[in-house]
PLY file of the C-alpha trace (Angstrom):
ply
format ascii 1.0
element vertex 316
property float x
property float y
property float z
element edge 315
property int vertex1
property int vertex2
end_header
-16.31 10.42 24.38
-13.28 11.21 22.24
-13.07 9.39 18.93
-10.29 6.79 18.74
-7.31 7.81 16.64
-6.67 6.04 13.33
-7.27 2.27 13.84
-6.54 2.02 17.55
-10.02 0.59 18.18
-9.86 -1.94 15.32
-9.06 -5.09 17.27
-11.03 -7.69 15.27
-9.11 -10.36 13.40
-9.90 -10.39 9.69
-10.92 -13.34 7.54
-8.11 -14.37 5.20
-8.68 -15.29 1.56
-6.14 -16.87 -0.78
-7.35 -16.40 -4.32
-5.77 -17.71 -7.52
-5.75 -14.84 -10.02
-3.73 -16.54 -12.74
-1.84 -19.78 -13.17
0.48 -20.00 -10.18
-0.46 -16.48 -9.03
-2.25 -15.79 -5.76
-3.58 -12.85 -3.78
-3.47 -13.12 0.02
-6.18 -10.74 1.25
-7.78 -10.03 4.61
-10.85 -7.76 4.49
-8.98 -4.50 4.00
-5.79 -5.36 5.88
-2.56 -5.18 3.83
-2.42 -7.76 1.05
0.44 -9.94 -0.12
0.98 -11.59 -3.48
2.48 -14.93 -4.42
4.16 -15.79 -7.73
5.09 -19.44 -8.24
7.76 -20.10 -10.84
9.25 -23.32 -12.15
11.61 -23.77 -9.24
10.97 -20.95 -6.75
8.43 -18.59 -5.22
8.37 -14.80 -5.11
6.34 -12.98 -2.45
5.07 -9.45 -2.97
4.75 -7.48 0.30
6.02 -8.92 3.57
3.29 -7.91 6.07
3.85 -5.94 9.27
5.42 -8.65 11.44
6.92 -12.12 11.12
3.77 -13.39 12.84
1.60 -12.14 10.00
4.14 -13.20 7.39
3.86 -16.75 8.68
0.16 -16.70 7.79
1.20 -15.99 4.20
3.76 -18.78 4.35
1.10 -21.20 5.60
-1.05 -20.43 2.55
1.92 -20.79 0.21
2.67 -24.20 1.68
-0.91 -25.26 0.97
-0.19 -25.00 -2.79
3.58 -25.53 -3.25
6.71 -26.73 -1.48
9.06 -24.71 -3.71
11.48 -22.44 -1.84
10.67 -18.77 -1.30
13.67 -17.06 -2.89
12.49 -13.49 -3.52
10.51 -10.89 -1.60
9.53 -7.74 -3.48
8.44 -4.67 -1.50
6.42 -2.14 -3.46
7.31 0.70 -1.05
8.77 1.36 2.37
5.79 1.47 4.79
6.21 -0.53 7.98
2.97 -2.52 7.56
4.36 -3.84 4.27
7.97 -4.61 5.08
8.73 -5.45 8.71
7.72 -9.12 8.38
10.31 -9.81 5.69
12.68 -11.80 7.92
10.17 -14.65 8.21
10.57 -15.59 4.54
14.37 -16.13 4.71
14.52 -15.07 1.06
17.80 -14.80 -0.82
16.76 -11.49 -2.33
14.69 -8.63 -0.93
13.94 -6.15 -3.70
12.90 -2.47 -3.55
13.26 0.49 -5.83
16.25 2.64 -4.97
13.88 5.48 -4.14
12.04 3.27 -1.66
15.33 2.30 -0.02
16.22 5.98 0.26
12.94 6.50 2.07
13.80 3.77 4.57
16.98 5.70 5.31
15.16 9.02 5.55
11.99 8.04 7.43
11.77 4.30 8.01
12.10 4.39 11.80
9.69 7.29 12.14
7.14 5.45 10.01
7.49 2.32 12.14
6.96 4.30 15.34
4.00 6.12 13.85
2.34 3.03 12.37
2.77 1.15 15.64
0.50 3.59 17.47
-1.94 3.93 14.57
-2.69 0.24 14.09
-1.73 -1.85 17.15
-3.53 -5.01 15.98
-1.24 -5.36 12.97
1.82 -5.24 15.22
0.90 -8.06 17.59
4.06 -10.11 17.95
6.21 -7.08 17.17
8.90 -8.39 19.50
10.03 -10.73 16.72
10.79 -7.90 14.26
14.60 -7.80 14.01
14.74 -4.17 12.92
14.18 -2.10 9.81
13.95 -4.11 6.59
16.73 -3.40 4.12
16.74 -4.62 0.52
19.53 -6.79 -0.84
18.75 -5.54 -4.36
17.54 -2.17 -5.65
16.66 -0.91 -9.10
15.76 2.26 -10.97
12.96 2.17 -13.51
12.64 -1.55 -14.26
14.20 -4.92 -13.57
13.22 -8.47 -14.47
13.55 -11.64 -12.40
13.37 -15.11 -13.93
11.78 -17.84 -11.83
12.85 -20.62 -14.16
11.05 -19.84 -17.43
8.63 -17.37 -15.79
9.61 -13.73 -16.20
8.53 -11.21 -13.58
8.88 -7.49 -14.38
9.27 -5.08 -11.46
8.64 -1.51 -12.56
8.24 2.07 -11.46
5.37 3.59 -13.43
5.22 6.89 -11.54
4.71 8.43 -8.13
1.41 7.76 -6.37
1.08 6.22 -2.90
4.75 7.14 -2.32
7.60 8.44 -4.44
9.16 4.98 -4.61
6.21 2.84 -5.69
6.80 -0.30 -7.74
4.38 -2.65 -9.48
5.01 -6.29 -10.36
3.79 -7.62 -13.72
3.69 -11.26 -14.79
3.47 -11.11 -18.61
2.54 -14.76 -19.27
-0.76 -14.20 -17.40
-1.02 -10.40 -17.82
-1.54 -10.02 -14.08
-0.21 -7.18 -11.94
0.44 -6.71 -8.23
-0.11 -2.97 -7.79
0.74 -2.29 -4.17
-1.20 0.61 -2.72
-1.40 2.51 -5.99
-4.73 0.70 -6.49
-7.23 -0.41 -3.85
-10.43 -2.45 -4.08
-13.28 -1.10 -1.98
-10.70 0.22 0.46
-9.58 3.76 1.10
-6.25 4.90 -0.30
-3.74 6.03 2.29
-2.38 9.27 0.84
-0.35 10.57 3.77
2.90 10.11 1.85
1.32 10.43 -1.57
1.64 12.55 -4.68
-1.85 13.58 -5.73
-0.71 15.39 -8.86
0.95 12.24 -10.24
-1.35 9.52 -8.93
-4.00 9.56 -11.68
-1.34 9.44 -14.38
0.24 6.42 -12.72
-3.15 4.70 -12.64
-3.49 5.33 -16.37
-0.05 3.80 -16.93
-1.35 0.67 -15.19
-4.53 0.75 -17.28
-2.43 0.72 -20.46
-1.44 -2.89 -19.74
-5.09 -3.95 -20.31
-4.72 -6.38 -17.42
-6.63 -9.60 -16.91
-6.38 -9.37 -13.10
-4.78 -7.38 -10.32
-3.92 -7.93 -6.70
-4.47 -4.51 -5.13
-2.81 -3.21 -2.01
-5.94 -3.72 0.05
-9.28 -5.32 -0.66
-10.27 -8.39 -2.64
-8.48 -9.66 -5.72
-9.84 -8.17 -8.94
-10.31 -10.58 -11.84
-11.48 -9.71 -15.36
-10.75 -6.65 -17.47
-14.03 -4.90 -16.68
-13.47 -5.41 -12.96
-9.88 -4.17 -13.24
-10.97 -0.99 -15.01
-13.66 -0.47 -12.39
-11.09 -0.69 -9.59
-8.82 1.76 -11.42
-11.73 4.16 -11.93
-12.79 4.04 -8.29
-9.25 4.51 -7.03
-8.76 7.50 -9.30
-12.08 8.95 -8.15
-11.05 8.53 -4.52
-7.75 10.33 -5.01
-9.19 13.19 -7.05
-12.22 13.60 -4.77
-9.84 13.97 -1.85
-7.47 16.47 -3.43
-9.76 18.80 -5.37
-11.81 20.12 -2.41
-8.61 20.67 -0.41
-6.99 22.56 -3.29
-9.98 24.92 -3.46
-9.78 25.62 0.27
-6.01 26.12 0.21
-6.22 28.47 -2.78
-8.36 30.91 -0.81
-6.25 30.66 2.33
-8.63 28.39 4.23
-7.61 26.28 7.21
-6.81 22.59 7.51
-10.06 22.13 9.45
-12.02 23.71 6.59
-10.27 21.35 4.18
-11.25 18.41 6.39
-14.90 19.46 6.34
-14.83 19.92 2.55
-13.36 16.45 1.98
-15.93 14.88 4.27
-18.71 16.55 2.30
-17.26 15.28 -0.98
-16.07 11.81 0.00
-18.38 10.54 2.76
-21.34 9.92 0.41
-19.18 7.83 -1.92
-16.56 6.16 0.23
-17.54 6.05 3.90
-18.16 2.28 3.74
-14.66 1.61 2.38
-12.21 -0.30 4.57
-9.90 1.96 6.67
-11.71 5.08 5.42
-11.77 6.81 8.80
-8.19 5.71 9.44
-6.89 7.32 6.25
-8.92 10.50 6.10
-6.97 12.79 8.44
-3.61 11.87 6.91
-5.02 12.26 3.41
-6.36 15.73 4.13
-3.13 16.84 5.77
-1.01 15.67 2.84
-3.42 17.15 0.25
-3.29 20.48 2.06
0.52 20.46 2.02
0.66 19.56 -1.66
-1.84 22.27 -2.51
0.49 24.73 -0.77
3.37 23.60 -2.98
5.11 21.09 -0.66
6.22 18.41 -3.10
8.07 16.07 -0.73
5.69 14.71 1.94
6.64 15.75 5.43
7.77 12.90 7.67
5.07 11.51 9.92
6.10 10.95 13.51
4.07 9.74 16.45
4.11 13.30 17.78
3.00 14.83 14.49
0.17 12.27 14.31
-1.14 13.40 17.68
-0.84 17.09 16.87
-2.66 16.72 13.57
-5.46 14.67 15.13
-5.96 17.22 17.91
-6.10 20.05 15.36
-8.76 18.31 13.28
-10.84 17.28 16.27
-10.71 20.84 17.59
0 1
1 2
2 3
3 4
4 5
5 6
6 7
7 8
8 9
9 10
10 11
11 12
12 13
13 14
14 15
15 16
16 17
17 18
18 19
19 20
20 21
21 22
22 23
23 24
24 25
25 26
26 27
27 28
28 29
29 30
30 31
31 32
32 33
33 34
34 35
35 36
36 37
37 38
38 39
39 40
40 41
41 42
42 43
43 44
44 45
45 46
46 47
47 48
48 49
49 50
50 51
51 52
52 53
53 54
54 55
55 56
56 57
57 58
58 59
59 60
60 61
61 62
62 63
63 64
64 65
65 66
66 67
67 68
68 69
69 70
70 71
71 72
72 73
73 74
74 75
75 76
76 77
77 78
78 79
79 80
80 81
81 82
82 83
83 84
84 85
85 86
86 87
87 88
88 89
89 90
90 91
91 92
92 93
93 94
94 95
95 96
96 97
97 98
98 99
99 100
100 101
101 102
102 103
103 104
104 105
105 106
106 107
107 108
108 109
109 110
110 111
111 112
112 113
113 114
114 115
115 116
116 117
117 118
118 119
119 120
120 121
121 122
122 123
123 124
124 125
125 126
126 127
127 128
128 129
129 130
130 131
131 132
132 133
133 134
134 135
135 136
136 137
137 138
138 139
139 140
140 141
141 142
142 143
143 144
144 145
145 146
146 147
147 148
148 149
149 150
150 151
151 152
152 153
153 154
154 155
155 156
156 157
157 158
158 159
159 160
160 161
161 162
162 163
163 164
164 165
165 166
166 167
167 168
168 169
169 170
170 171
171 172
172 173
173 174
174 175
175 176
176 177
177 178
178 179
179 180
180 181
181 182
182 183
183 184
184 185
185 186
186 187
187 188
188 189
189 190
190 191
191 192
192 193
193 194
194 195
195 196
196 197
197 198
198 199
199 200
200 201
201 202
202 203
203 204
204 205
205 206
206 207
207 208
208 209
209 210
210 211
211 212
212 213
213 214
214 215
215 216
216 217
217 218
218 219
219 220
220 221
221 222
222 223
223 224
224 225
225 226
226 227
227 228
228 229
229 230
230 231
231 232
232 233
233 234
234 235
235 236
236 237
237 238
238 239
239 240
240 241
241 242
242 243
243 244
244 245
245 246
246 247
247 248
248 249
249 250
250 251
251 252
252 253
253 254
254 255
255 256
256 257
257 258
258 259
259 260
260 261
261 262
262 263
263 264
264 265
265 266
266 267
267 268
268 269
269 270
270 271
271 272
272 273
273 274
274 275
275 276
276 277
277 278
278 279
279 280
280 281
281 282
282 283
283 284
284 285
285 286
286 287
287 288
288 289
289 290
290 291
291 292
292 293
293 294
294 295
295 296
296 297
297 298
298 299
299 300
300 301
301 302
302 303
303 304
304 305
305 306
306 307
307 308
308 309
309 310
310 311
311 312
312 313
313 314
314 315
């Protein structure tokens, strides 16, 4: 029997947790599904990551309403991926914020990513009929911007390329808490299909330099306490490097993509096979690592057709 592609067979609803990780700061997590963050200011609420559909976004809104009735005025999107952004309309926020690089990626590959993600992970797109179209920011920035929610300052920053070229992190200085997007994961595989392996570890170290008290990662449980934060950073860095280094060795000697796949499985399976979405991510990670090892700096655009071709090649 042929193995199901990506997460097509993952049809089980996940248990939601809503964890306070600092005063007025919450992580909405769901057993390895995409996370969202909530920042409550004096007079307004900021949401980090919008989920894949308005249906899922409404689950975030329900949790917000369990702790505050303040209006949701800002949505910050750490990057352009469909599972993070297409639910944004549900929040009716005055501002939707992305880095300018992330917006450029919506222009370049947003529709292709939506089409591709839809076939990879059908459960996350239940209720997709309510998505009004691609999500466009009202506000973009380069490098860093700050938003004031009353007296609470929120810093939105680009610390380097990692999960995508346009990644942003969100830091709340009064609690020293960061929402990292998919640069950091907690007991969940990193999706590296649009990543930059050569930069990723350096970006993790830029996050480490904040000496954070807690993080809300892109996937997996909230991480509270400095030792726990450093452990999550270490494991994420190990995942990324353990994926790339075997592929680079294969590519350097002219080996095939299938050989690279086998080498990554030998290196990563013993350490990471129990991580959430590990099997989902692995083929895309190997394909991107192989391209980068061959000198392709800008990730090639994933399409539904390219997904199928790559999967057939690896299975063969």
